[in-house]
C-alpha positions as CSV (number, residue, x, y, z in Angstrom):
1,M,-14.9,-183.4,92.7
2,R,-13.4,-183.8,89.2
3,S,-15.9,-183.5,86.4
4,R,-14.9,-186.8,84.8
5,N,-16.2,-188.6,87.9
6,L,-19.6,-186.9,87.6
7,P,-22.7,-188.2,85.8
8,D,-23.4,-186.2,82.6
9,W,-26.3,-184.4,84.2
10,L,-24.0,-182.8,86.8
11,K,-21.4,-181.4,84.5
12,V,-21.5,-177.6,84.1
13,R,-19.7,-175.2,81.8
14,I,-16.5,-173.3,82.7
15,P,-17.3,-169.8,84.0
16,S,-16.8,-167.1,81.4
17,G,-18.5,-164.1,79.7
18,D,-18.7,-160.4,80.3
19,N,-21.2,-160.5,83.1
20,Y,-19.2,-163.2,84.9
21,R,-16.0,-161.1,84.7
22,H,-17.8,-157.9,85.6
23,I,-19.4,-159.2,88.8
24,R,-16.3,-161.0,89.9
25,S,-14.2,-157.9,89.4
26,L,-16.8,-155.7,91.2
27,L,-16.8,-158.1,94.2
28,H,-13.0,-158.4,94.4
29,T,-12.4,-154.7,94.0
30,N,-14.8,-153.9,96.8
31,K,-13.5,-156.8,98.9
32,V,-17.0,-158.3,99.1
33,K,-17.4,-162.1,99.2
34,S,-20.0,-164.2,97.4
35,V,-20.9,-167.7,98.6
36,C,-20.9,-168.6,94.9
37,E,-17.1,-168.5,94.9
38,E,-16.3,-169.4,98.5
39,A,-18.4,-172.6,98.5
40,R,-17.5,-173.5,94.9
41,C,-21.1,-173.5,93.7
42,P,-21.5,-175.4,90.4
43,N,-24.0,-172.7,89.2
44,I,-21.6,-169.8,89.4
45,A,-21.3,-169.5,85.6
46,E,-25.0,-169.4,85.1
47,C,-25.8,-167.1,88.0
48,Y,-23.0,-164.6,87.3
49,G,-23.9,-164.7,83.6
50,R,-27.5,-163.6,84.5
51,G,-26.2,-160.8,86.8
52,V,-27.0,-162.6,90.1
53,A,-24.8,-163.2,93.1
54,T,-25.4,-164.4,96.7
55,F,-23.5,-162.2,99.1
56,L,-21.5,-163.7,101.9
57,I,-21.2,-161.5,105.0
58,L,-19.2,-161.7,108.2
59,G,-16.0,-162.8,106.6
60,D,-14.8,-165.9,104.9
61,V,-13.8,-168.0,107.9
62,C,-16.5,-170.1,109.7
63,S,-16.4,-170.8,113.4
64,R,-17.9,-174.3,112.8
65,R,-16.6,-177.3,110.9
66,C,-19.3,-178.9,108.7
67,R,-18.2,-182.0,106.8
68,Y,-19.7,-180.9,103.5
69,C,-18.7,-177.2,103.2
70,N,-15.8,-175.8,101.3
71,I,-15.6,-172.5,103.3
72,P,-12.5,-172.4,105.6
73,T,-13.0,-173.0,109.3
74,G,-11.1,-171.7,112.2
75,T,-10.9,-168.4,114.2
76,P,-12.7,-165.6,112.2
77,R,-10.9,-162.3,111.7
78,G,-12.7,-159.3,113.1
79,L,-15.7,-157.6,111.4
80,D,-15.9,-155.3,108.4
81,I,-18.2,-152.5,109.7
82,D,-18.4,-151.0,106.1
83,E,-19.5,-154.3,104.6
84,P,-23.3,-153.5,104.6
85,Q,-22.7,-150.2,102.8
86,K,-20.3,-151.8,100.2
87,I,-22.8,-154.6,99.5
88,A,-25.6,-152.0,99.1
89,E,-23.5,-150.1,96.6
90,I,-22.9,-153.2,94.5
91,V,-26.6,-154.1,94.5
92,Q,-27.3,-150.6,93.3
93,A,-24.6,-150.7,90.7
94,L,-25.9,-154.0,89.3
95,H,-29.5,-152.8,89.4
96,L,-30.6,-156.0,91.2
97,N,-34.3,-156.4,92.2
98,Y,-33.7,-159.6,94.3
99,V,-30.8,-160.2,96.6
100,V,-29.8,-163.1,98.8
101,I,-27.6,-162.4,101.9
102,T,-26.0,-165.3,103.7
103,S,-23.0,-165.7,106.0
104,V,-20.5,-167.9,107.7
105,T,-21.4,-168.9,111.3
106,R,-19.9,-166.4,113.8
107,D,-20.3,-168.0,117.2
108,D,-17.4,-165.8,118.4
109,L,-19.3,-162.6,118.2
110,P,-21.5,-161.3,121.1
111,D,-24.5,-161.0,118.8
112,L,-23.6,-164.0,116.8
113,G,-23.5,-161.9,113.6
114,G,-27.2,-160.9,113.8
115,G,-26.4,-157.2,113.8
116,Q,-24.6,-157.4,110.5
117,F,-27.6,-159.1,108.8
118,Y,-29.9,-156.3,110.0
119,R,-27.6,-153.5,108.9
120,T,-27.0,-155.1,105.5
121,V,-30.7,-155.4,104.8
122,V,-31.3,-151.8,106.0
123,E,-28.5,-150.4,103.8
124,I,-29.8,-152.1,100.7
125,R,-33.3,-150.8,101.3
126,K,-32.0,-147.2,101.7
127,R,-30.7,-147.3,98.2
128,I,-33.1,-149.6,96.4
129,P,-36.4,-149.6,98.4
130,E,-38.1,-151.9,95.8
131,C,-35.4,-154.6,96.1
132,K,-36.6,-157.9,97.6
133,I,-34.2,-159.4,100.1
134,E,-33.8,-163.0,101.1
135,I,-31.7,-163.8,104.1
136,L,-30.1,-167.2,104.6
137,T,-28.9,-167.4,108.2
138,P,-27.1,-169.7,110.6
139,D,-29.0,-171.0,113.6
140,F,-27.7,-168.2,115.9
141,Q,-27.3,-170.9,118.6
142,G,-31.0,-170.9,118.9
143,E,-31.0,-167.5,120.5
144,T,-34.5,-166.1,120.0
145,S,-33.5,-162.5,120.8
146,V,-30.9,-162.5,118.0
147,L,-33.3,-164.0,115.5
148,K,-36.0,-161.5,116.4
149,S,-33.6,-158.6,116.0
150,V,-32.5,-159.8,112.6
151,L,-36.1,-160.2,111.4
152,K,-37.0,-156.7,112.4
153,S,-35.4,-155.8,109.1
154,S,-38.4,-157.4,107.4
155,P,-36.8,-159.6,104.8
156,Y,-38.9,-160.9,101.9
157,I,-37.9,-164.5,102.7
158,F,-36.2,-166.0,105.8
159,N,-34.1,-169.0,104.9
160,H,-32.3,-171.4,107.2
161,N,-31.1,-174.7,105.7
162,I,-31.6,-178.0,107.5
163,E,-28.9,-179.3,105.1
164,V,-29.0,-183.0,106.0
165,V,-31.4,-185.6,107.5
166,Q,-31.4,-186.0,111.2
167,K,-29.4,-189.2,111.3
168,L,-26.5,-187.5,109.5
169,F,-26.3,-184.4,111.8
170,P,-23.7,-186.0,114.2
171,Q,-21.2,-186.6,111.4
172,A,-22.0,-183.8,109.0
173,R,-23.0,-181.0,111.3
174,S,-21.4,-181.9,114.6
175,N,-21.8,-178.3,116.0
176,G,-25.4,-178.1,114.8
177,S,-28.6,-179.5,116.1
178,Y,-31.5,-180.9,114.0
179,E,-34.1,-179.9,116.6
180,R,-32.5,-176.4,117.1
181,S,-32.7,-175.8,113.3
182,L,-36.4,-176.8,113.3
183,R,-37.0,-174.4,116.3
184,V,-35.3,-171.5,114.5
185,L,-37.6,-172.0,111.4
186,Q,-40.7,-172.3,113.6
187,Q,-39.8,-169.2,115.5
188,A,-39.0,-167.2,112.4
189,K,-42.6,-167.9,111.1
190,R,-43.9,-165.7,113.9
191,W,-42.3,-162.6,112.3
192,T,-41.8,-163.4,108.6
193,P,-44.6,-165.0,106.4
194,I,-42.4,-166.8,103.9
195,I,-40.0,-169.4,105.4
196,K,-37.6,-171.4,103.3
197,S,-35.2,-174.3,103.9
198,G,-32.9,-176.5,101.9
199,L,-31.7,-180.1,102.0
200,M,-28.8,-181.9,100.4
201,V,-29.0,-185.5,99.3
202,G,-26.3,-188.0,98.4
203,L,-24.5,-188.3,101.8
204,G,-25.9,-191.7,102.7
205,E,-29.5,-191.0,103.7
206,T,-32.4,-193.2,102.7
207,E,-35.5,-191.9,100.8
208,G,-37.6,-192.6,103.9
209,Q,-35.3,-190.2,105.9
210,I,-35.6,-187.6,103.2
211,L,-39.4,-187.7,103.4
212,E,-39.3,-187.6,107.2
213,T,-37.1,-184.5,107.1
214,I,-39.4,-182.8,104.5
215,H,-42.4,-183.6,106.7
216,D,-40.6,-182.1,109.8
217,L,-39.8,-178.9,107.8
218,R,-43.4,-178.6,106.7
219,S,-44.7,-179.1,110.2
220,V,-42.8,-176.0,111.5
221,G,-44.1,-173.7,108.8
222,V,-41.6,-174.0,105.9
223,S,-43.4,-173.4,102.6
224,V,-40.5,-173.0,100.1
225,L,-38.1,-176.0,99.8
226,T,-34.9,-176.6,97.8
227,I,-33.4,-180.1,97.4
228,G,-30.1,-180.6,95.6
229,Q,-27.3,-183.1,95.0
230,Y,-24.3,-183.0,97.4
231,L,-21.0,-182.7,95.6
232,Q,-17.7,-183.2,97.4
233,P,-15.8,-179.9,97.2
234,R,-12.5,-181.2,98.7
235,R,-11.0,-184.6,99.3
236,D,-11.0,-184.1,103.1
237,L,-14.8,-183.6,103.2
238,S,-17.6,-186.1,103.2
239,E,-17.7,-188.4,100.1
240,V,-20.7,-188.7,97.8
241,K,-22.6,-191.9,98.6
242,K,-25.1,-191.6,95.8
243,F,-25.9,-189.6,92.7
244,Y,-29.6,-189.0,92.5
245,T,-31.2,-189.0,89.0
246,H,-33.6,-186.4,87.6
247,E,-36.4,-188.9,88.1
248,E,-35.7,-189.4,91.8
249,F,-35.6,-185.6,92.3
250,E,-39.0,-185.4,90.6
251,R,-40.4,-188.1,92.8
252,I,-39.2,-186.3,96.0
253,K,-40.7,-183.0,94.7
254,F,-44.0,-184.7,94.1
255,E,-44.1,-186.0,97.6
256,A,-43.1,-182.6,99.1
257,L,-45.9,-180.8,97.1
258,N,-48.4,-183.4,98.4
259,M,-47.3,-182.4,102.0
260,G,-48.4,-178.8,101.3
261,F,-45.3,-176.9,100.3
262,S,-46.1,-174.0,98.0
263,H,-42.9,-174.1,96.0
264,V,-40.4,-177.0,95.7
265,F,-37.1,-176.7,93.7
266,S,-35.7,-180.2,93.4
267,G,-32.9,-181.2,91.0
268,P,-29.2,-182.2,90.8
269,L,-27.9,-178.7,90.6
270,V,-30.4,-177.0,92.8
271,R,-28.9,-174.9,95.6
272,S,-30.5,-172.8,98.3
273,S,-30.3,-169.6,96.4
274,Y,-30.4,-171.0,92.8
275,H,-32.9,-169.0,90.7
276,A,-34.1,-167.5,94.0
277,G,-35.0,-164.2,92.2
278,D,-37.4,-166.1,89.9
279,M,-39.7,-166.5,92.8
280,V,-40.5,-162.8,92.6
281,R,-42.8,-163.8,89.8
282,H,-44.8,-166.0,92.1
283,N,-47.5,-164.8,94.5
284,L,-45.5,-165.9,97.5
285,N,-47.3,-163.6,99.9
286,Q,-50.1,-166.1,99.9
287,V,-48.1,-169.1,101.3
């Protein structure tokens, strides 16, 4: 979406600076992907500038076609078995104490990509034992055995985004399932104490539907919630139906906190991993 079509509160600075160039060069040299670049995140300048990146594993082609995502879809190409080690080396080189690992969906793989998540977490821990790791996973087709094997790596936070309200799933996430995503979050709570999810707004949902979705997330054990404005990354993807104001995001946050969430990050530029590392300062083990 062109910046001139955006409200002033959604305009961001052009990426630049030494940290931005250093991280971008390090990722490209090692052929490691970040969701920051692949998904055209509006916060890339700020996050790279602070020395933070969200790593994208399992390639850069997704086996599903969601109507809001900039990542290419089609038939994924193989699997880089050295990827976990390369990411761990970059984490070590950048002296990171908090890392987010996410992925494309890989319905084509026998283990649905779960093994690569596990290996990546383990490799990072080998080099930086004190590093806290958040994993943001697909739904793994609801396969409990895959989810359980991933969570044996003991991530600090398990994250799976609901993304949109239930009514919009058929058009926005045609290969996904609202109920299945809720089950994944509920099952993850058995093995990981801190459960997180994220919601985009601006695709045509009502405020009542937003609050219903937030209530559903809380009912399955989600305690950390992110809510952000959807921005159309390409012309062939879903159009923005509404730009929410800061005041509306604050109102939604107030309602979510009243439902019992321990942490709610709600704002126009909030994304699932935006300022994720800041939560290390909070006593999340009590949620």
